C-alpha positions in Angstrom: 0.0 0.0 0.0 1.4 3.4 -1.0 -1.6 5.6 -0.1 -3.7 5.9 3.0 -6.3 8.1 4.6 -7.2 7.8 8.4 -10.3 9.6 9.8 -11.3 9.9 13.4 -15.0 10.7 13.9 -16.3 12.2 17.3 -18.3 9.0 17.9 -15.0 7.1 18.1 -13.6 9.3 20.8 -13.8 6.5 23.4 -13.0 3.7 21.0 -9.5 2.2 21.0 -7.1 4.5 19.3 -6.0 3.9 15.7 -2.3 3.3 15.9 -0.2 1.8 13.2 2.3 -1.0 14.2 6.1 -0.1 13.5 6.4 -2.5 10.6 3.1 -1.8 8.8 2.9 0.1 5.5 6.5 0.2 4.8 6.1 1.5 1.2 3.6 4.2 2.3 4.1 7.4 0.1 1.0 9.4 0.6 -0.8 10.0 4.0 -3.8 12.0 5.0 -5.0 12.1 8.6 -8.2 13.9 9.8 -8.9 14.5 13.5 -6.3 12.2 15.0 -4.2 13.0 18.0 -0.8 13.8 16.8 0.9 11.0 18.6 -1.5 8.5 17.0 -1.0 10.2 13.5 2.8 10.0 13.9 2.6 6.2 14.1 1.7 6.2 10.4 4.6 8.3 9.4 7.1 6.5 7.3 10.6 7.7 6.0 9.7 7.5 2.4 6.6 9.6 2.7 6.2 12.2 -0.1 2.9 13.7 0.6 1.6 14.5 4.1 -1.8 16.2 4.9 -2.6 16.7 8.5 -6.1 18.0 9.3 -7.7 18.9 12.5 -5.1 17.2 14.7 -4.8 17.6 18.4 -2.2 16.9 21.0 -0.7 17.8 24.4 1.2 20.9 25.5 4.2 19.8 23.5 2.4 19.5 20.3 4.7 22.0 18.5 7.9 20.1 19.4 6.2 16.9 18.7 5.1 18.0 15.2 8.5 19.4 14.3 10.5 16.5 15.6 8.2 14.2 13.4 8.6 16.3 10.4 12.4 16.2 10.9 12.3 12.4 10.1 10.5 13.0 6.7 13.5 14.1 4.5 11.7 12.7 1.3 8.6 15.0 1.8 7.5 16.9 -1.3 4.1 18.1 -0.3 3.0 19.2 3.2 -0.4 20.5 4.1 -1.1 21.4 7.8 -4.7 22.5 8.6 -5.2 22.8 12.3 -5.8 25.3 15.1 -2.9 25.1 17.5 -4.4 25.7 21.0 -1.1 26.6 22.7 2.3 27.9 21.7 5.5 26.5 23.1 6.7 27.5 26.5 9.6 29.9 26.4 8.7 31.2 22.9 8.0 34.9 23.0 8.4 35.8 19.3 7.5 34.1 16.1 11.1 33.8 15.1 12.1 32.0 18.2 13.3 28.4 17.7 11.1 25.6 19.0 13.9 23.1 18.5 17.5 23.7 18.4 17.3 24.6 14.6 14.7 24.8 11.9 13.5 21.6 10.5 14.9 20.9 7.0 12.6 19.7 4.3 15.1 19.7 1.3 12.7 18.2 -1.3 9.5 20.1 -0.4 7.7 21.4 -3.6 4.4 22.5 -1.9 3.5 23.8 1.6 0.1 24.7 2.6 -0.7 26.0 6.1 -3.9 27.1 7.7 -3.5 27.6 11.5 -6.9 29.0 12.2 -7.4 32.7 13.2 -4.0 33.5 14.6 -1.5 34.6 12.1 1.3 34.7 14.7 1.1 30.8 14.9 1.4 30.6 11.1 4.6 32.8 11.3 6.0 30.6 14.0 5.5 27.5 11.9 7.1 29.1 8.9 10.0 30.3 10.7 10.7 26.9 12.2 10.8 25.1 8.7 13.7 25.3 6.2 12.6 24.5 2.7 14.0 25.1 -0.8 13.6 28.5 -2.4 11.4 26.9 -5.3 8.7 25.6 -2.8 5.2 26.8 -3.8 3.4 28.3 -0.8 -0.3 28.5 0.0 -0.7 30.4 3.2 -4.0 31.2 4.8 -5.7 32.2 8.1 -8.9 33.8 9.0 -9.3 37.3 9.8 -8.1 38.3 13.3 -11.2 39.8 15.0 -10.6 43.1 17.0 -12.0 41.4 20.2 -9.8 38.4 19.9 -7.7 37.6 22.9 -3.9 38.3 22.5 -1.4 35.7 22.2 1.3 36.0 24.8 0.8 39.7 24.9 0.7 40.1 21.1 -2.0 42.4 19.7 -3.9 41.6 16.4 -1.9 44.2 14.6 1.4 42.7 15.9 0.3 39.2 14.7 -0.6 40.5 11.2 2.7 42.4 11.0 4.6 39.2 12.2 3.1 37.0 9.4 3.6 39.7 6.8 7.3 40.1 7.6 7.7 36.4 7.7 6.3 36.1 4.2 8.5 39.0 3.1 11.5 37.3 4.6 10.8 33.9 2.8 9.9 35.4 -0.5 12.8 37.8 -0.5 15.0 34.9 0.2 13.9 33.1 -2.9 13.8 36.3 -5.0 17.5 36.8 -4.3 18.4 33.2 -5.0 21.1 33.0 -7.7 20.0 29.5 -8.7 16.3 29.7 -8.6 15.2 33.3 -8.4 11.5 33.9 -7.9 10.0 36.4 -10.3 6.3 36.7 -10.3 4.9 37.9 -13.7 1.1 37.5 -13.2 -0.7 38.7 -10.0 -4.3 38.3 -9.1 -5.8 40.0 -6.1 -9.3 39.0 -5.1 -11.4 40.9 -2.7 -14.0 38.7 -1.1 -17.3 40.6 -0.8 -18.9 37.9 1.3 -16.2 37.9 4.1 -15.2 41.1 5.6 -11.7 42.1 4.8 -10.5 38.8 3.4 -8.4 38.9 0.3 -6.8 36.2 -1.9 -3.5 36.9 -3.7 -2.1 34.5 -6.2 1.1 35.0 -8.2 2.4 33.0 -11.1 5.9 33.0 -12.7 4.2 32.6 -16.2 2.9 35.8 -17.9 -0.9 35.8 -18.7 -1.2 37.2 -22.3 -2.8 40.7 -22.3 -5.7 39.7 -24.6 -6.7 36.8 -22.1 -6.3 39.0 -19.0 -8.7 41.6 -20.5 -11.2 39.1 -21.8 -14.5 38.6 -20.1 -15.8 35.9 -22.4 -14.7 32.4 -23.1 -11.2 31.4 -22.3 -10.7 34.5 -20.0 -8.4 34.8 -17.1 -10.2 32.2 -15.0 -9.8 29.6 -17.7 -6.1 30.5 -18.2 -5.1 30.1 -14.6 -7.0 26.7 -14.3 -5.3 25.0 -17.1 -1.9 23.5 -16.2 -1.2 23.2 -20.0 -1.2 26.9 -20.3 -0.2 27.9 -16.8 1.6 26.2 -14.0 0.1 26.4 -10.5 0.6 29.7 -8.6 4.1 29.9 -7.0 2.4 31.8 -4.1 -1.1 32.0 -2.7 -2.1 34.2 0.2 -5.5 34.1 1.9 -5.9 36.5 4.8 -7.2 39.8 5.9 -6.1 42.8 4.0 -4.1 44.3 6.9 -1.9 41.2 7.2 -1.3 40.8 3.5 -0.6 44.4 2.7 1.1 45.6 5.9 4.5 45.1 4.4 3.6 44.4 0.8 6.2 46.8 -0.6 8.9 44.5 0.9 7.9 41.5 -1.3 10.6 41.8 -3.9 9.3 38.8 -5.8 6.3 40.9 -6.9 8.4 43.8 -8.3 8.5 42.3 -11.8 4.8 41.7 -12.2 3.6 42.7 -15.7 0.0 41.5 -15.6 -2.3 42.5 -12.7 -5.8 41.3 -12.2 -7.9 43.0 -9.5 -11.4 41.4 -8.7 -14.1 42.7 -6.5 -17.8 42.9 -6.4 -19.9 45.1 -8.7 -21.0 47.7 -6.1 -18.9 49.5 -3.5 -19.4 47.9 -0.1 -17.8 49.4 3.0 -15.9 46.5 4.2 -13.4 46.1 7.0 -9.9 46.6 5.6 -10.5 46.1 1.9 -12.5 49.4 1.5 -9.1 51.2 2.3 -6.7 49.2 0.2 -3.3 50.8 0.9 -2.7 52.4 -2.6 1.0 53.4 -1.9 1.9 50.0 -0.5 0.4 48.0 -3.2 0.6 50.1 -6.4 3.9 51.6 -5.4 5.6 48.3 -5.6 4.0 47.3 -9.0 5.8 49.8 -11.2 6.4 47.3 -14.1 2.8 46.4 -14.7 2.0 46.8 -18.4 -1.5 45.2 -18.4 -4.0 45.9 -15.7 -7.5 44.4 -15.5 -9.9 45.5 -12.7 -13.4 44.2 -12.1 -15.8 45.8 -9.7 -15.6 48.7 -7.3 -11.9 48.3 -6.9 -11.6 50.2 -10.0 -12.1 53.3 -7.9 -8.8 52.5 -6.1 -7.2 52.1 -9.5 -8.5 55.4 -10.9 -7.5 57.2 -7.8 -4.0 55.7 -7.9 -3.5 56.6 -11.6 -4.3 60.3 -11.0 -1.1 61.9 -10.1 -2.9 64.8 -8.5 -4.3 62.3 -5.9 -1.2 60.5 -5.0 1.4 63.1 -5.3 3.5 60.8 -7.4 3.0 58.6 -10.6 1.7 55.2 -9.7 1.6 52.2 -12.1 3.8 54.2 -14.6 4.2 51.3 -17.2 0.5 50.6 -17.8 -0.3 50.4 -21.4 -3.4 48.4 -21.4 -6.3 49.1 -18.9 -9.4 46.9 -18.6 -12.4 48.0 -16.5 -15.3 45.7 -16.1 -18.6 45.8 -14.1 -18.1 49.3 -12.7 -20.4 52.2 -12.4 -18.8 55.4 -13.5 -20.0 58.6 -11.9 -20.9 57.0 -8.6 -17.8 55.2 -7.1 -14.9 57.1 -8.7 -13.6 60.4 -7.4 -11.5 63.2 -8.9 -11.1 64.0 -12.5 -13.0 62.2 -15.4 -10.9 59.2 -16.7 -10.2 61.0 -20.0 -8.5 63.9 -18.1 -6.5 61.5 -15.9 -5.3 59.7 -19.0 -4.5 63.0 -20.6 -2.4 64.1 -17.7 -0.4 60.8 -17.7 0.2 61.4 -21.4 1.4 64.8 -20.8 4.2 63.6 -18.5 5.3 60.8 -20.9 3.1 57.9 -19.6 0.5 57.5 -22.3 -2.0 54.5 -22.1 -2.3 52.8 -25.4 -5.5 50.7 -25.0 -8.6 51.0 -22.8 -11.2 48.1 -22.6 -14.5 48.8 -21.1 -16.7 45.8 -20.3 -20.3 45.9 -18.8 -19.8 49.3 -17.3 -22.6 51.6 -16.3 -22.7 55.4 -16.4 -20.5 55.5 -19.7 -21.1 58.9 -21.3 -20.9 59.4 -25.1 -18.9 62.7 -24.6 -16.5 61.0 -22.4 -16.0 58.1 -24.9 -15.3 60.7 -27.6 -12.7 62.4 -25.4 -11.0 59.2 -24.5 -10.7 58.2 -28.2 -8.7 61.4 -28.9 -5.8 59.9 -26.9 -6.2 56.2 -26.6 -7.6 53.1 -28.5 -11.0 52.4 -26.9 -12.6 49.0 -27.0 -16.2 49.3 -25.7 -18.8 46.5 -25.6 -21.6 49.1 -26.4 -23.5 48.5 -23.1 -25.0 51.0 -20.7 -24.3 54.2 -22.6 -25.4 57.3 -20.7 -26.2 60.6 -22.5 
């Protein structure tokens, strides 16, 4: 047997524990455990394991040390997924960079790491800082929004937790982006603002470049199709799922994102005052992305884009390299502020940063006079919908 899944249901709490004998499953390569006590889950660990998925595991006060000591025996591990809420943090640990063992656990063959440690980003940061994995490892990091009323962890406030995780990610990604042998260079970035969960954002980054015509397409084989097809795009090298404050607190330190050329921003069709995402930090996000050439924005986040592109609003030129701009499902005249889009683009052209192509899809409040003004300076592709006046 090379693959095994072990579940523990609540009704089995008083049943004899499910423990593997030492000489069972010698060829086991792929293991998933769900709801097991860590001590019992460890009994299934084998030196040749390539894939390990630990879900909802529990343990004693030494769970962190137990977990890391167990992982240290899995040198062949290629894929590691840890989804569990750690109830405690190790004694003596005061900062997320502290070592739980004498040194970080080395996983030299790890190709994919996914962590979800619940609502506390500080614990995610602690786990990442106690693992040593190759620079080419794909990361999927997520944790729920830290509520303002949430109790502090060892005296750390919610903002300190967010900052700790953000700085840890910056450190891990910067280490890879500076690698001489395997530098990480994200070419396509997708930022998704979840309208259904307050303040939650998804960020995905690919080393492959999404073609402009696909990024700006809303019909068949649009961006959603491109990123779901391994034949045209490899899996994202980095996936972050967390609250806005955590992801963007130190976004401008993520050197791996400095070479992004294709940027996709997705939000709901109408502006909703949401915690965090309503105040997307323009300077932190757009200030880093100076090499973006193709920008596609859907929904009310277009307001942030238009504000950022207006030099008069920011005091500096944001997104200086954008040549193609796609705006989809946005209501002009309601959510944007400042000058009309035609005047903003004209000002950018005057200082040597002319937009070449503007694509408008399913936008409301588009005025005929504004379209004519836009066409004086830029190629306009408009779907003909919702013309006003």
